[in-house]
N, C-alpha and C positions, 0 to 999 in steps of 0.2 A: 164077502167080497175077497176076491183073490187078486192079489197084485201080480201083474205080469212081470216077469223078469226082464230087465233091461240090459241090453248088450252095450258094453263100453268099447269104444275104439280108442285105445290108448294113444295111437299115433295122432289122431285128431286132437286129442287133449293137449298133447305136447305142443302141437302147432299153435293151438289157441293160447297156451301159456307163454309161448315164445313171442308171440305178437305183442302182447302188452309190454314185455321186457324191451323189445325194440323201440317201442314208443317212448319208454322211460329213458332209454339211452339218448334218443334224439332230444328229449327235453333237457337232459343233463348236459349235452353238448352245447346247448344254447349258452353263449358266453354273456357274462354280465359286463356291461359297458362301464369303463372307468372314466370318470370325469377328467377333464384336462387339468383342473386345479389340483386334483389328487396326484396326477402324474408329475406336475411341477413340484409339489411338496415332496414326493418320494425322490425325485432327482436332486433337489436341493439338499435333502437330508443325507443322501449318499455322498454328494460332493463335500458336504460339511464334515462328515465322519472321515472321509478320505484325507481331507486337508488336516484335520486334527491328528491323524495317524502320522502324516508326513512331518508335521511340526514336532511331534514327540521324537521321531527318528532323528531329525536335525538337531534337536536339543541333546539327545544322547551322543550324537556324533561330536558336537562341540565339547561336551563334557569329557568324553574320552580323549579328545585332542588336548584339552587343558591338563588332564591328569598326566598325559605323556610329557608335556612341557614341564610340569612340576617335578616329575621324576627326573628329567634331565637336569633341571636346575639344582635339585637336591644332590644329585651325583656330582655336579660341578662344585657345589659347596663343600662336600666331603673331601674332594680332591684338593681344593684350595686350603682347607683347614689342615690337611696333612702336609701340604707344602709349607704353610706357616709354621707348623711344628718343626719341620726340618730346618727351616731358616733360623728359628729361635735356638735350636741346638747348635747350629753353626755360629751364631752370634755369641752364644755363651762360651763356646770353645775358643773363639777369637779374643774375647774379653779377658780371658784368664791371663794374669800377669806373668806366669811362667812361660807361656807360649810367646807373649810379646817380647819378653826379655831374651828368650832363645833366638827368635827371629832377628831381633836387633843386633845381637852379638854375631850370629852366623852370616846373615845376608848383608847387613849394613856395616859390620865391623865396629860397632859401638862398644864402649866400655864405660865403667863407672869413673867419675872424675876423681882426680887426686886432690889432696888438700891444697896443693899449689895452684890448681885450676879453679878452686872455689873462691867466691867473693862473698864476703859477709857484709850485710847492711846494718848499720846501727839504727835502731828504732828508738826514738826519744819520746814518742807519744805514750801517754799513760805510764810514764816512768819505767819503761821496759827497754832493755838493751840486749842485743844478741851477743853472746860470747864468741869471739873469733876462733878460739881453739876447739871448743866442743860443739858449737852451733846451737847451744841451748839458749833459751830466752830467759833472762833473769830480771827481777825487779830491782830498780835502783831507788834509793831514798834521797837522791840529790834533787834539789829544786832546780827548776829551769832558770837559766841565765837570761837576761834580757837580750833578745836577738834583734839584729838589724834586718833590713828589708832583704838583703842578699841571703841571710841565714834562713829566713822564712821561706823564700823561694826554693832553696836547697832542701829544706825539710819537706815541703810538699812534693818535690820531685822524688825524694826517697820513699815517701808514702805511696805515691803512684806506682813506683817500681815494685814495692812490696806487695801491692794489690795484684799486679800482673802475674806474680808467681802463683 
């Protein structure tokens, strides 16, 4: 048996091969219908993710605002501490006795009192007496005399005056 040769027409084969491809494309173009519940779930998840992102952004905005306020307050604290240090230096310079004495002499015309201007108070409590010449307090060994009412009032008056100095 002899097999007869068969002639191929390549153009017809290509057309035959293309037709099934077109049919496959039509089948692929057929869309799958999505249920309404799935659509609602997707929309809800997108809204949820978007709201979470917005919440994070708002949180970072508040955080940066608070950091800015803290920086401003720290800067103000440092300025006030520097001001306090300057005021302490000024107070220390004013408290010095040399400056007080100099200002009293120059601006107010004050001077040290003379011995004639000084008044010495006799302290009889605890057997102590002030020396009128030197101003030193010395102990006396004399016993107290019995005092009358007038002497007691005078003694308390002198004690009060000595406390005021």
